PLY file of the C-alpha trace (Angstrom):
ply
format ascii 1.0
element vertex 325
property float x
property float y
property float z
element edge 324
property int vertex1
property int vertex2
end_header
-10.51 31.65 0.50
-7.91 29.54 2.30
-9.32 30.49 5.69
-12.84 29.54 4.53
-11.68 26.12 3.33
-9.85 25.56 6.59
-13.00 26.41 8.55
-14.91 23.81 6.55
-12.34 21.19 7.52
-12.98 21.94 11.19
-16.72 21.87 10.63
-16.88 18.36 9.20
-14.02 16.59 10.99
-15.04 15.10 14.36
-13.99 16.88 17.54
-11.35 14.29 18.44
-9.27 15.35 15.42
-9.67 19.11 15.80
-7.09 19.17 18.59
-4.66 17.41 16.23
-4.94 20.07 13.50
-3.12 23.32 12.91
-3.35 25.81 10.04
-0.43 24.12 8.24
-1.81 20.57 8.44
-3.69 18.52 5.85
-6.64 16.28 6.77
-8.49 13.95 4.40
-11.23 11.36 4.64
-10.31 7.79 3.60
-12.59 4.85 2.90
-11.96 1.24 3.97
-9.57 0.66 1.04
-7.43 3.78 1.56
-9.14 5.67 -1.26
-10.26 9.27 -0.89
-13.57 9.28 0.97
-16.35 11.67 1.89
-18.06 12.76 5.10
-20.71 10.14 4.33
-18.58 7.05 3.62
-15.27 7.58 5.43
-13.77 4.97 7.77
-10.55 6.81 8.62
-9.13 10.33 8.80
-5.49 10.96 7.84
-3.61 13.99 9.10
-0.22 15.11 7.75
1.44 17.62 10.07
2.92 20.79 8.53
1.74 19.69 5.09
1.62 23.27 3.81
5.26 23.92 4.69
7.45 22.77 1.74
10.77 20.96 2.15
10.09 19.96 5.75
10.64 16.23 5.26
9.94 13.92 6.92
6.32 14.82 7.62
4.56 13.24 10.59
1.41 11.36 9.59
-1.39 9.92 11.71
-4.49 7.95 10.82
-7.55 7.78 13.08
-10.46 5.37 13.10
-13.89 6.93 12.64
-14.38 6.36 16.36
-11.51 8.74 17.08
-9.04 6.08 18.21
-5.53 6.19 16.76
-4.93 3.63 13.97
-1.42 4.55 12.75
1.45 6.90 13.53
4.66 7.39 11.55
6.42 9.62 9.02
6.39 10.12 5.25
9.25 11.40 3.10
6.74 12.96 0.68
3.70 15.13 1.30
1.64 13.68 -1.55
1.46 9.98 -2.26
2.55 8.74 1.19
6.07 7.24 1.18
6.56 5.59 4.55
9.93 6.02 6.25
11.21 4.95 9.65
9.20 3.25 12.41
5.42 2.96 12.14
3.08 2.04 14.99
-0.30 0.47 14.23
-3.14 0.01 16.70
-6.30 -2.07 17.09
-9.40 0.04 17.55
-9.51 -0.99 21.22
-6.27 0.98 21.70
-3.92 -1.99 21.97
-0.91 -2.29 19.69
-1.44 -4.14 16.41
2.06 -4.07 14.90
5.40 -2.29 14.75
7.07 -2.00 11.35
10.07 -0.23 9.87
10.16 1.22 6.35
12.69 2.44 3.80
11.21 4.12 0.72
7.80 2.60 1.50
9.08 -0.99 1.78
9.12 -3.01 4.98
12.61 -3.64 6.34
14.18 -4.97 9.51
12.44 -6.04 12.73
8.70 -6.66 12.65
6.26 -7.29 15.51
2.55 -8.17 15.60
0.10 -8.37 18.51
-3.33 -9.97 18.92
-6.32 -7.79 19.71
-6.24 -9.02 23.31
-2.71 -7.65 23.67
-0.87 -10.98 23.52
2.18 -11.33 21.28
1.44 -12.71 17.83
4.65 -12.56 15.79
8.31 -11.64 15.98
10.02 -11.51 12.61
12.25 -9.67 10.17
11.53 -8.39 6.67
13.97 -9.30 3.90
13.87 -7.84 0.39
15.13 -10.10 -2.41
14.01 -7.67 -5.18
11.99 -10.47 -6.79
8.57 -9.61 -5.43
6.47 -6.51 -4.88
6.21 -7.31 -1.16
9.34 -8.33 0.81
9.46 -11.76 2.46
9.54 -12.27 6.19
11.75 -14.33 8.47
9.50 -15.81 11.14
11.31 -16.07 14.48
8.53 -16.65 17.00
4.76 -16.93 16.71
1.88 -17.38 19.18
-1.85 -17.96 18.80
-4.42 -15.75 20.50
-4.32 -17.88 23.66
-0.57 -17.43 24.02
0.40 -20.91 22.79
3.65 -20.72 20.81
3.45 -22.31 17.34
6.86 -21.18 16.04
9.82 -21.15 18.42
13.26 -19.81 17.52
12.56 -20.12 13.81
10.95 -23.57 13.69
7.32 -24.71 13.77
3.99 -24.30 11.98
2.83 -20.91 10.73
-0.49 -19.66 9.38
-0.64 -16.39 7.44
-3.88 -14.41 7.38
-4.51 -12.30 4.28
-6.58 -9.15 4.75
-8.27 -6.86 2.26
-6.24 -3.65 2.00
-2.94 -2.64 3.57
-2.12 -1.45 7.08
-3.81 0.27 8.81
-6.81 -0.11 6.47
-7.05 -3.89 6.71
-10.58 -5.05 7.38
-12.12 -8.23 5.97
-10.11 -11.46 6.02
-9.38 -12.39 2.40
-7.75 -15.76 2.95
-4.90 -17.70 4.49
-1.70 -19.62 3.82
-0.14 -22.23 6.09
2.90 -24.45 6.26
6.19 -25.31 7.92
8.84 -22.86 9.13
12.46 -24.10 9.22
15.36 -21.82 10.17
12.99 -18.81 10.18
11.88 -19.40 6.58
9.12 -21.13 4.66
9.96 -24.73 3.83
8.37 -27.77 2.17
4.71 -27.66 1.09
2.50 -24.63 1.75
-1.17 -24.34 0.87
-3.63 -21.47 0.90
-6.89 -19.97 -0.28
-8.11 -16.52 -1.34
-11.73 -16.39 -0.17
-12.62 -13.41 -2.33
-11.32 -14.73 -5.66
-11.86 -18.44 -4.83
-8.26 -19.12 -5.83
-6.43 -21.92 -3.99
-2.75 -22.79 -4.28
-0.02 -25.24 -3.33
3.60 -24.10 -3.19
6.92 -25.84 -2.61
9.62 -23.94 -0.69
13.24 -24.63 0.18
15.14 -22.34 2.55
12.51 -19.65 2.05
12.76 -19.71 -1.74
9.75 -20.61 -3.86
10.65 -23.62 -6.01
7.30 -24.03 -7.74
3.64 -23.24 -7.31
0.29 -24.22 -8.76
-2.86 -22.15 -8.31
-6.40 -23.17 -9.21
-8.80 -20.40 -10.19
-12.57 -20.24 -9.72
-13.05 -22.09 -13.04
-10.85 -24.99 -11.83
-8.07 -24.02 -14.27
-4.49 -24.65 -13.09
-1.77 -21.99 -13.38
1.90 -22.84 -12.78
4.34 -20.19 -11.53
7.75 -19.68 -9.95
7.21 -16.11 -8.66
4.26 -15.20 -6.44
3.86 -11.62 -7.72
4.87 -9.79 -10.89
4.51 -6.03 -11.33
2.73 -4.64 -14.40
5.23 -3.06 -16.80
5.09 -1.41 -20.24
6.05 -3.82 -23.04
8.82 -1.43 -24.10
9.95 -0.75 -20.54
9.38 2.04 -18.00
11.89 4.33 -19.72
9.75 4.23 -22.87
6.63 5.05 -20.86
8.35 7.94 -19.07
9.63 9.34 -22.38
6.11 9.13 -23.81
4.68 11.11 -20.89
7.45 13.73 -21.15
6.92 14.08 -24.90
3.12 13.99 -24.87
2.35 16.18 -21.86
1.66 19.75 -22.97
2.74 22.27 -20.34
0.46 25.29 -19.94
1.90 28.57 -21.14
2.42 29.93 -17.63
5.75 31.50 -16.82
7.59 29.96 -13.87
5.05 27.20 -13.24
6.51 24.26 -11.35
5.34 21.39 -9.19
4.20 17.76 -9.30
1.00 16.16 -10.51
0.06 12.86 -8.89
-1.90 10.39 -11.00
-3.20 6.89 -10.29
-4.50 4.38 -12.82
-5.35 0.71 -13.14
-3.61 -1.72 -15.48
-6.27 -4.25 -16.46
-5.71 -7.97 -17.07
-5.60 -7.30 -20.83
-2.94 -4.59 -20.42
-5.27 -1.65 -21.00
-5.29 1.44 -18.76
-8.49 2.42 -16.95
-9.72 4.42 -13.96
-7.20 7.26 -14.38
-7.48 9.73 -11.50
-5.63 12.87 -10.47
-4.87 13.00 -6.75
-3.30 16.46 -6.93
-2.43 18.88 -9.71
-0.96 22.38 -9.94
-3.86 24.05 -11.71
-4.08 25.53 -15.23
-5.56 22.31 -16.62
-2.54 20.19 -15.67
-4.74 17.45 -14.19
-6.75 16.95 -17.38
-3.55 17.05 -19.44
-1.96 14.38 -17.24
-4.98 12.13 -17.77
-4.74 12.63 -21.55
-1.01 11.81 -21.59
-1.41 8.64 -19.51
-4.42 7.27 -21.40
-2.72 7.85 -24.77
-0.08 5.22 -23.97
-0.76 1.66 -25.08
1.01 -1.61 -24.48
1.26 -2.80 -20.88
2.08 -6.28 -19.64
-0.43 -6.95 -16.84
0.60 -7.91 -13.33
0.24 -11.43 -11.99
-0.41 -13.04 -8.64
0.38 -16.73 -8.37
0.36 -17.15 -12.15
-2.99 -15.41 -12.69
-3.32 -12.02 -14.37
-4.78 -9.40 -12.02
-5.84 -5.74 -12.06
-3.12 -3.57 -10.52
-3.23 0.01 -9.32
-0.31 2.19 -10.39
0.76 5.63 -9.17
2.73 8.18 -11.18
4.21 11.57 -10.22
4.66 13.99 -13.14
7.08 16.87 -12.57
6.34 20.16 -14.35
8.65 23.15 -14.68
8.31 25.95 -17.19
10.96 28.55 -17.91
10.70 32.03 -16.48
0 1
1 2
2 3
3 4
4 5
5 6
6 7
7 8
8 9
9 10
10 11
11 12
12 13
13 14
14 15
15 16
16 17
17 18
18 19
19 20
20 21
21 22
22 23
23 24
24 25
25 26
26 27
27 28
28 29
29 30
30 31
31 32
32 33
33 34
34 35
35 36
36 37
37 38
38 39
39 40
40 41
41 42
42 43
43 44
44 45
45 46
46 47
47 48
48 49
49 50
50 51
51 52
52 53
53 54
54 55
55 56
56 57
57 58
58 59
59 60
60 61
61 62
62 63
63 64
64 65
65 66
66 67
67 68
68 69
69 70
70 71
71 72
72 73
73 74
74 75
75 76
76 77
77 78
78 79
79 80
80 81
81 82
82 83
83 84
84 85
85 86
86 87
87 88
88 89
89 90
90 91
91 92
92 93
93 94
94 95
95 96
96 97
97 98
98 99
99 100
100 101
101 102
102 103
103 104
104 105
105 106
106 107
107 108
108 109
109 110
110 111
111 112
112 113
113 114
114 115
115 116
116 117
117 118
118 119
119 120
120 121
121 122
122 123
123 124
124 125
125 126
126 127
127 128
128 129
129 130
130 131
131 132
132 133
133 134
134 135
135 136
136 137
137 138
138 139
139 140
140 141
141 142
142 143
143 144
144 145
145 146
146 147
147 148
148 149
149 150
150 151
151 152
152 153
153 154
154 155
155 156
156 157
157 158
158 159
159 160
160 161
161 162
162 163
163 164
164 165
165 166
166 167
167 168
168 169
169 170
170 171
171 172
172 173
173 174
174 175
175 176
176 177
177 178
178 179
179 180
180 181
181 182
182 183
183 184
184 185
185 186
186 187
187 188
188 189
189 190
190 191
191 192
192 193
193 194
194 195
195 196
196 197
197 198
198 199
199 200
200 201
201 202
202 203
203 204
204 205
205 206
206 207
207 208
208 209
209 210
210 211
211 212
212 213
213 214
214 215
215 216
216 217
217 218
218 219
219 220
220 221
221 222
222 223
223 224
224 225
225 226
226 227
227 228
228 229
229 230
230 231
231 232
232 233
233 234
234 235
235 236
236 237
237 238
238 239
239 240
240 241
241 242
242 243
243 244
244 245
245 246
246 247
247 248
248 249
249 250
250 251
251 252
252 253
253 254
254 255
255 256
256 257
257 258
258 259
259 260
260 261
261 262
262 263
263 264
264 265
265 266
266 267
267 268
268 269
269 270
270 271
271 272
272 273
273 274
274 275
275 276
276 277
277 278
278 279
279 280
280 281
281 282
282 283
283 284
284 285
285 286
286 287
287 288
288 289
289 290
290 291
291 292
292 293
293 294
294 295
295 296
296 297
297 298
298 299
299 300
300 301
301 302
302 303
303 304
304 305
305 306
306 307
307 308
308 309
309 310
310 311
311 312
312 313
313 314
314 315
315 316
316 317
317 318
318 319
319 320
320 321
321 322
322 323
323 324
């Protein structure tokens, strides 16, 4: 059966990717938002080299545009639920570099470079993680517009952020922007911005890169004050309580020596409820359905926030299973 499934992969994946595949690799379709796609709606193809060989970390991972051009190349420390590690290269569909990033445990760290689609430099910076936000902040060292005119020089100037829908390399539509002054590589004074999709605008006050205060205005013209741009969703009783609930509630199948990980994603809604529970991978014997039951049986989440406004947040959860022999 494995050989038949592998033949089907070759049948439906375009020729440009066939040369990239071996019998131990994993290839999946992805849509524009990095969700699992189909042969009808896919925008990207992701290949993980040597996926079927356990304990071979890190695994090399590549993402291709539907056109066959390379979109991303890097490594993951896990086979399932990509955890980026080391240097990642991203490319525009015309083949020119888009950005160079470095990761530790899936978070951006260290030197960071961006390039315009015409090949000109766009940004030189450095990621810094203050453990206060979901996404690390960036020190802006130098910045240029598409015509090569420098707008930030040696850490001082005017900077405009562009917000895209999705994460690299799956960014597509422009969602909005933020703009303001850069002093000593960091945001300073008054910054303003707009999310085109949600119609949320904001004004923020920074000092030495630290957010002092912010006010956002939602689509109903209601103001929301905040001092942190992003807050993760968390269980009201803490993550330890949630993990204990899963461990206690999950019923392992009566299969001797069964072991492995189940990967589940779900959405924490703005009212704290859990919806859209999906199993990315399971280990058979009904473990996927049981994982869904265990996750949905938990109640009491504090929703995530962006700029003082409650938002839907996607969450991922690995569940380890090991039965005695």
